[in-house]
C-alpha positions, -999 to +999 in steps of 0.1 A: -351-733-479-380-712-496-394-687-471-429-692-461-456-671-442-459-681-407-490-670-386-481-665-348-509-651-329-499-630-301-533-635-279-553-665-294-530-695-305-562-715-307-562-699-338-533-715-348-528-749-368-520-778-345-490-785-361-478-749-355-485-753-318-465-783-318-437-768-334-434-739-311-438-757-282-404-753-260-397-764-227-432-776-220-436-812-237-425-833-207-452-812-186-481-818-219-471-849-218-479-859-181-515-839-181-528-857-213-517-893-200-535-884-165-568-871-182-566-899-203-563-922-171-594-896-157-618-908-188-608-941-188-610-949-148-626-936-117-598-919-107-598-880-115-568-857-122-575-819-121-550-795-132-542-759-128-517-742-148-505-706-131-486-682-149-480-646-156-498-631-191-477-639-220-466-670-205-480-697-229-511-709-210-531-708-239-510-722-264-506-755-235-542-753-232-549-750-273-522-779-277-538-802-251-574-795-267-557-807-298-544-840-288-574-848-266-597-842-295-580-867-317-574-895-290-593-926-295-600-927-260-613-896-253-637-900-284-652-932-272-653-925-235-652-888-229-670-856-241-647-819-243-660-783-232-634-757-239-643-725-219-623-700-236-610-668-221-637-648-234-663-667-213-676-638-193-712-632-178-711-667-159-722-653-125-738-684-109-731-721-113-768-724-132-752-701-160-721-721-162-738-753-167-755-735-193-721-723-210-708-761-207-740-774-223-739-748-249-702-761-255-712-798-260-741-785-283-716-771-309-690-802-306-721-826-308-749-815-326-763-851-325-772-846-291-798-824-297-788-802-265-801-768-281-838-778-283-835-799-247-822-767-231-851-741-246-876-753-224-855-740-194-862-706-200-896-709-193-891-722-158-879-702-125-841-699-118-844-727-089-863-750-114-839-743-145-809-749-122-824-785-112-834-790-148-799-780-162-780-802-141-801-831-145-797-823-186-758-823-181-761-855-164-784-875-191-759-857-218-727-874-200-747-906-193-715-931-185-689-906-204-661-883-186-665-845-192-632-827-198-637-790-188-609-766-201-611-736-181-593-702-186-587-674-166-602-698-135-597-667-111-620-645-132-647-674-132-647-678-096-649-642-087-682-640-108-694-673-094-688-660-059-685-681-027-721-696-034-714-708-068-683-720-063-693-743-033-722-755-058-702-762-084-674-782-059-707-802-047-718-814-083-682-824-090-682-844-056-717-859-060-710-867-097-673-876-105-678-872-142-658-840-144-621-837-154-608-796-148-579-782-164-576-744-157-556-715-161-550-684-140-523-655-141-518-662-101-531-682-073-560-664-058-580-672-029-605-692-046-577-723-046-549-710-020-575-704+014-584-736+034-618-726+036-623-724+000-640-752-013-613-757-041-585-760-016-564-787-025-583-796-054-561-792-085-524-803-090-510-768-096-481-765-121-463-732-119-452-723-158-417-710-158-401-682-175-381-690-206-343-697-200-319-684-226-318-721-242-356-719-242-354-688-264-327-700-288-347-732-294-379-712-302-362-685-324-347-716-342-379-735-344-399-702-358-369-698-383-370-733-396-411-736-399-406-700-420-382-714-441-355-686-434-322-704-434-303-670-432-318-668-397-313-703-390-277-701-397-271-669-377-291-680-347-261-707-343-236-682-347-219-670-316-229-635-324-266-644-331-263-660-297-250-630-282-276-609-294-304-629-282-290-633-248-293-594-250-326-598-257-335-626-231-321-602-205-345-575-215-377-595-220-373-612-189-381-648-204-420-640-213-428-661-241-453-634-257-426-607-261-407-637-283-434-647-302-437-610-317-401-603-318-396-632-337-419-625-366-399-594-372-361-607-371-354-593-408-346-558-414-376-558-440-397-565-413-388-533-395-422-516-412-446-537-393-425-544-360-438-514-341-473-514-349-473-550-339-458-540-304-483-511-301-510-533-312-501-558-284-499-534-260-534-519-267-547-552-261-535-558-228-534-520-212-569-525-200-561-557-181-533-539-161-551-511-156-582-531-139-556-545-119-539-511-108-573-506-096-575-534-072-542-521-055-543-497-022-529-461-029-494-473-014-491-503-033-496-483-066-468-464-057-444-487-054-456-508-083-454-473-102-416-470-088-406-503-100-423-494-135-399-467-135-367-485-120-363-512-144-347-539-118-348-553-087-344-529-057-339-533-019-369-525+004-351-494+017-349-478-013-385-485-024-395-473+007-372-438+005-389-433-031-422-437-021-418-416+013-429-444+034-414-462+063-394-495+059-419-513+082-449-504+058-428-507+030-421-544+038-458-549+045-473-538+011-447-559-011-458-589+010-492-584+002-479-579-034-458-608-036-487-628-022-509-612-052-480-622-078-474-586-086-439-587-074-415-612-065-383-611-045-348-621-048-329-629-017-290-621-015-274-626+019-299-604+044-314-582+018-344-587-003-348-572-036-379-569-053-388-566-089-421-564-110-431-602-121-447-593-154-425-577-180-457-571-201-468-549-175-440-527-172-442-519-208-482-512-209-474-486-182-446-474-200-464-464-228-489-443-207-461-429-190-443-416-220-468-403-238-460-409-274-420-415-269-408-445-280-408-474-257-375-481-239-373-519-241-379-523-277-357-492-288-329-513-267-342-545-288-337-527-319-303-518-308-292-550-302-305-572-330-297-547-357-261-534-369-257-495-375-256-502-411-288-520-413-308-493-396-293-467-420-299-487-450-336-488-434-341-454-430-326-443-466-354-465-480-384-451-499-414-446-481-394-448-444-401-410-439-428-399-413-434-436-402-437-444-364-410-467-370-389-441-380-384-423-346-377-460-331-348-466-355-336-429-350-337-432-312-319-466-317-291-449-336-288-423-309-280-451-283-254-468-306-236-434-311-241-423-276-232-459-263-209-446-234-222-470-210-221-507-210-234-523-243-265-547-237-251-576-252-219-575-232-239-567-199-260-597-205-230-618-212-216-608-179-245-614-162-243-649-173-208-654-165-216-645-130-245-669-125-225-696-139-194-688-119-218-692-087-236-723-102-202-738-110-213-745-140-180-748-158-193-763-193-215-733-195-191-708-182-164-719-210-193-714-236-203-678-228-164-671-227-157-682-263-191-660-270-175-629-255-140-639-274-159-640-307-182-608-304-172-571-303-192-544-281-204-514-293-188-483-275-152-475-266-163-482-226-175-514-234-146-526-254-125-515-226-143-536-203-142-565-223-103-567-226-106-565-187-130-596-185-109-613-215-079-614-199-093-619-162-109-650-177-072-663-192-062-665-157-085-692-143-086-706-184-051-710-202-070-724-231-084-690-240-045-677-248-045-687-279-074-672-288-067-639-272-032-638-292-050-628-325-063-594-313-034-589-285-022-559-294-057-542-296-068-557-260-033-543-246-044-510-257-078-513-244-065-526-208-042-497-205-066-471-210-092-489-188-067-493-161-059-455-167-098-444-162-105-467-136-101-439-107-134-426-120-154-453-109-135-460-073-148-459-042-143-476-007-175-499-015-163-510-047-124-503-047-116-543-039-137-559-064-128-535-089-091-539-081-092-575-081-108-575-117-078-551-130-051-570-112-064-604-128-067-588-160-030-572-161-017-606-146-033-621-180-015-597-203+017-602-183+018-640-189+009-633-222+032-609-232+052-590-206+066-562-227+033-551-238+020-549-199+041-517-192+021-492-196-011-512-182+010-519-155+020-483-149-016-471-153-029-495-125-005-487-101-017-450-098-050-461-095-039-485-064-024-455-048-059-443-041-071-467-016-037-483-009-053-504+023-080-518-002-052-523-032-028-542-008-061-567+003-070-567-033-037-580-043-033-608-018-073-618-033-058-618-072-027-635-062-046-662-044-067-671-075-038-669-098-025-705-107+011-700-112+033-681-089+055-665-115+030-642-128+022-620-099+060-620-090+066-604-124+036-579-117+049-571-084+086-565-097+069-541-123+049-523-099+078-516-078+100-502-106+068-483-113+071-469-077+104-457-082+091-429-105+093-394-089+064-384-094+050-411-070+072-409-044+052-398-015+021-421-020+044-449-031+061-452+006+030-450+021+015-480-004+048-501+004+043-497+040+007-507+040+013-537+014+042-550+039+021-547+067-013-567+055+008-593+038+029-599+072-002-597+089-024-621+069+006-645+062+007-649+104-029-656+104-032-679+075-004-700+090-017-702+123-054-694+124-051-672+152-068-636+146-043-620+170-020-612+143-043-588+131-045-568+163-014-549+152-030-537+121-052-500+122-088-508+122-096-506+084-071-524+073-080-552+100-116-552+086-104-555+052-078-584+059-109-604+075-127-606+042-102-626+032-117-657+049-146-658+030-125-662+001 
């Protein structure tokens, strides 16, 4: 394939070729097909269907409207029996129903100059406002005659805010009395004009909430862009495990917002680094006034909450947000409820706890720019770190003309992150999150796919490579088919697991001990099953860590044994662990651990056999409460 230029507008999809719009359409083909069919049905029959697409900035509303406009414009039924008026995002200054009628007439004049609408509206300016309103609506009816008008309205919330209650009621009454209008509108969030029962347009629209892109959608979009651009190297790379892993990590950061991917997709080659940061900054400059205006609409407490979530970069519980903002839990809950209704935040329920995060990632980016005062934007530094190799970034720095460019500080910061990468590699972190989601959803096919992806990629940083060894070996216990793939790097994985077991103590606490112990136990079981000799050092290092919280370790061992399919591997581990406990340096702690292990195992076994919790009464309180957690397994 020969690479070709591909124009992808960040803000104005209507400027793009219809063919490109169709090529870039991801996820929403069924939605646009259904909407198109309903509009054609509305134009050709007495029934009328009205749509409202809801979604945050950058989710793809204008893309949808632009493509819909193209399909309607080329429809034989619409040309014969309908007219189209596209009220675009920039249709400001409509403060009354009469002005809305004038704008619609102006749009129709551009579409059908033969109707001589401009000359016929000129006389309206010589009349009083009331007379002009009557004459204007009559003129609209004359122009329509027996046709149906399809009105495409972007940012309906802004339009309704300008119309006010009186203008909205007039608009609704006109549609009711003259059922020749079909509305297809967009809005960043639901608003009072359509959500309150007393509002004129309550229950009027078929409301469609646009979903954020899933990982599969993002892969599909980037593949389409690569094909459209004629970039065979990029298309091939996206198909690899490494390419998919990097896309997953970028997706984890961008939170499914299509606009971020459209910007990012144009700069996937190292050579395009020259333009990436400038394009990002232009995008954020365009969006910042909008988000600043939205912040001004909030109360002081609500602004504090939003600012905290911007800096926190994740979902936080109410208690944490309230503490950070110096407000009571009750007040914080009330403010978060209002912010959720206004679509500033969304909530995630986990058990009895509610976690809150910002709805729009672009809002976080715009606010970060203001807060960081010239410092590199964290999200795009992370994207550079994920997408480009260390060698590619260094090659870019060494090219002529890169010195002093704004991109230089981004590239250097990304390289610093790679060098400093003591924490979790973002690619690996995104893979772990996907594993948790697939396991919770019992999506075995996707789970096996992400397991293969982890085996095919090598994370950046020693800590991440050690954690990968723990996860890879633990996965092999539940999925023996992975064993043959692991053997190719078994020496390195065994070494990394031994190191991971040795440093486990630095991360242990009473609250996380069982979860961490189970993970490392399963990984060690996996290594024993693959090569019992190579597991000796890993077992020794883990045994020392088990002695830190012996009660938690005993319960964790019972959990790990219950998860393991075969019985020989746990037996081999227990045999090795008792051999390790004979080490004189562990004598005192070992004796205590053995007593606890025997006591907990006996009580848990009797409880399991009889179902009677009285067998647990012989255990100390902490051990009893820990054993009771096994009933949820």
